[in-house]
GURO-72960 format. One line per 5 residues: their letters; for each residue x, y, z of C-alpha. Coordinates in Angstrom, 3 decimals, padded with zeros to 6 digits. Layout:
<rs>
A = X Y Z  ...;
</rs>
This chain:
<rs>
MIKIL = 182.550 -078.576 184.934  179.435 -079.804 184.381  179.322 -083.059 182.889  177.068 -083.740 180.317  175.288 -087.351 178.154;
IVDDH = 173.746 -086.836 175.121  170.888 -089.207 174.210  169.425 -089.479 170.853  169.093 -092.403 168.355  170.634 -090.134 165.128;
KMFRD = 174.366 -089.931 165.714  174.268 -086.960 163.498  172.431 -084.776 165.817  174.356 -085.909 168.837  177.494 -085.319 166.638;
GIRAI = 176.238 -081.646 166.256  175.310 -081.414 169.768  178.154 -082.584 171.017  180.114 -079.355 168.753  178.482 -077.054 170.254;
LEQET = 179.062 -078.155 173.939  182.804 -078.875 173.668  183.210 -075.451 172.625  182.089 -074.383 176.207  184.704 -074.291 178.916;
DLEVT = 182.313 -075.100 181.717  180.680 -078.127 179.692  182.118 -081.854 178.834  180.751 -084.269 177.333  181.125 -087.498 178.700;
GEAGS = 179.330 -089.691 176.527  176.627 -090.020 174.144  173.902 -093.002 173.418  171.895 -094.130 170.337  169.699 -096.923 173.038;
ARELY = 168.855 -097.935 176.320  171.339 -100.459 176.657  174.008 -097.604 175.441  172.979 -095.430 177.815  173.428 -097.330 180.775;
AAVEG = 176.627 -098.337 179.870  177.593 -094.665 179.461  175.960 -093.520 182.863  177.917 -096.416 184.238  181.394 -095.129 182.746;
ALPDI = 180.724 -091.660 183.628  177.999 -090.621 185.972  176.856 -087.254 183.953  175.379 -084.523 186.200  172.832 -083.810 183.179;
ILMDI = 171.170 -086.418 179.832  169.911 -084.355 176.945  167.362 -086.877 176.717  165.560 -087.738 173.359  161.892 -089.042 173.663;
TLGDS = 161.708 -091.131 170.578  164.316 -093.875 171.067  164.704 -097.676 168.134  164.102 -099.754 171.054  162.846 -097.305 173.950;
NGIDL = 161.579 -094.294 174.916  163.007 -091.076 176.715  160.131 -091.289 179.317  160.173 -094.750 180.442  164.175 -094.622 180.541;
SKALL = 163.896 -091.012 182.510  161.399 -092.979 184.891  164.053 -095.526 185.114  166.974 -093.923 185.458  165.826 -091.100 188.158;
EKYPK = 164.713 -093.786 190.390  168.031 -095.430 190.693  170.361 -092.350 190.246  168.155 -089.905 191.553  171.169 -087.116 191.388;
IRILA = 171.143 -086.731 187.858  169.183 -084.354 186.265  167.499 -084.835 183.011  166.754 -082.077 179.747  164.572 -083.178 177.350;
VSMHL = 165.434 -082.824 173.976  162.693 -083.118 171.922  161.127 -082.821 168.058  157.466 -083.220 170.593  155.856 -080.553 170.792;
ESMYI = 152.220 -082.364 171.866  151.418 -082.183 175.515  150.753 -086.141 176.121  154.548 -086.310 175.748  155.541 -082.908 177.636;
LKMLE = 153.503 -084.095 180.598  154.594 -087.686 180.547  158.486 -086.350 180.758  157.420 -084.075 183.519  155.105 -086.564 185.804;
NGVSG = 159.044 -088.892 185.887  160.983 -086.255 186.758  162.286 -084.643 183.848  164.145 -081.054 184.497  163.585 -079.085 181.750;
YILKE = 162.370 -079.702 178.071  163.551 -077.524 175.064  162.767 -078.577 171.432  164.965 -079.483 169.050  164.649 -076.762 166.615;
AGKSE = 165.929 -074.411 169.661  168.998 -072.464 168.615  172.186 -072.457 170.892  171.784 -070.072 173.215  168.657 -071.083 174.413;
MLNAI = 170.317 -075.340 174.618  173.149 -073.626 176.612  170.981 -071.263 179.244  168.624 -074.488 179.172  171.719 -076.362 180.375;
RAVAA = 173.317 -074.246 182.784  169.840 -073.524 184.901  169.044 -077.104 184.770  172.513 -077.557 186.122  171.784 -074.990 188.748;
GASYF = 169.161 -076.593 190.462  166.304 -074.622 188.849  163.776 -076.190 185.517  163.446 -074.951 181.903  160.823 -074.599 179.640;
SQQVS = 160.992 -073.616 175.763  158.145 -070.540 175.036  156.413 -072.894 172.916  156.539 -076.002 175.249  155.280 -073.355 178.383;
SMLVA = 152.758 -071.782 175.583  151.516 -075.404 175.186  151.344 -076.572 178.602  149.519 -073.211 179.847  146.841 -074.238 176.587;
HLQRK = 146.588 -078.329 177.869  145.913 -076.821 181.449  143.177 -074.388 179.545  140.891 -077.145 178.311  141.295 -079.336 180.802;
NTQPS = 139.388 -076.908 182.815  137.259 -076.693 180.210  136.810 -079.903 178.532  135.385 -083.052 180.900  137.533 -085.677 181.687;
RNKTE = 138.363 -088.353 179.139  138.456 -092.092 180.172  140.824 -093.003 177.179  144.254 -093.436 178.992  146.938 -092.190 175.957;
VLLTR = 149.667 -094.256 175.271  153.139 -094.214 174.503  154.341 -096.289 171.196  157.830 -096.531 170.187  159.305 -095.530 166.898;
REIEV = 159.048 -098.937 165.139  155.578 -099.887 167.007  154.114 -096.950 164.955  156.105 -098.152 161.936  154.521 -102.226 162.294;
LRMIA = 150.778 -099.827 162.945  151.160 -098.107 160.039  151.986 -100.991 157.615  149.282 -103.013 159.354  146.650 -100.295 158.262;
SERSN = 148.380 -100.032 154.976  147.035 -103.574 154.722  150.652 -105.263 154.366  151.308 -108.762 155.337  153.748 -109.624 157.873;
QEIAD = 156.282 -110.421 155.004  156.142 -107.221 153.682  156.135 -105.768 157.118  159.326 -107.860 157.666  160.777 -107.478 154.259;
QLYIS = 160.489 -103.722 154.605  162.069 -103.123 158.079  164.823 -105.637 157.572  163.161 -107.532 160.271  161.647 -111.338 160.880;
IRTVD = 158.487 -112.465 160.308  158.219 -113.275 164.688  159.704 -109.995 165.510  156.665 -108.466 163.509  154.022 -110.789 165.178;
THRRN = 156.090 -109.816 168.750  154.840 -106.329 167.609  151.698 -106.955 166.762  151.176 -108.748 170.283  152.187 -106.036 172.313;
LLQKL = 150.396 -102.995 169.807  147.033 -105.398 170.541  148.266 -105.567 174.462  148.956 -101.680 174.815  146.007 -100.774 172.825;
GLKNT = 143.639 -102.767 174.451  142.658 -103.879 171.626  141.628 -107.744 170.668  142.399 -107.799 166.804  144.222 -106.424 163.624;
AGLVK = 141.059 -104.668 162.329  141.042 -102.795 165.981  144.492 -102.166 164.699  143.065 -100.359 161.689  140.555 -098.319 162.738;
YAIKN = 142.833 -096.956 165.996  145.543 -096.147 163.262  143.021 -093.808 161.233  140.859 -092.791 164.153  144.415 -091.396 165.513;
GFLE = 146.323 -090.032 162.459  148.792 -092.873 162.009  147.543 -093.831 158.424  148.994 -091.101 156.121;
</rs>
């Protein structure tokens, strides 16, 4: 029996995956989590064989969580299940030790194949993911290396960044996101630190240049 933990911050998605997996006689869903805190509690409660890991979570991200979990529980195997097809996300997940990467648009059969392959000790990547990796390597071989460090932002940080770039005040951001002004200030400081910027103008330029401002 392959024990599986589902990690995604959308309950409807978790429910759908659980419904699929519970139809299989060789698969057992031991728990689910929508946040980092719930994830650690679920792992300690029933150590799974495989974790289906989303990348974008409300309070953290699957990339950092995968690294931390595999350092503590090296026998667990992680299968990324994400909407992200960008090479940045895929490569970071691979660097942190995940065993496979499939897209959320994958069908039932592909997900089951991926789970069983990873459980058997193999790796599994969606066709689109494999193609993206090949394209990335081809670009890397034909383009000069960049000095810019790619930075992973949480979903909340992206929301705050977009609002800052849209000239929203701290109070307006706090009201729209239902958080305190102090929390907005914390996100702003974290963004400046992560991105190596000095002020709000730098955040606005970064958001525009990198396509965060719609």
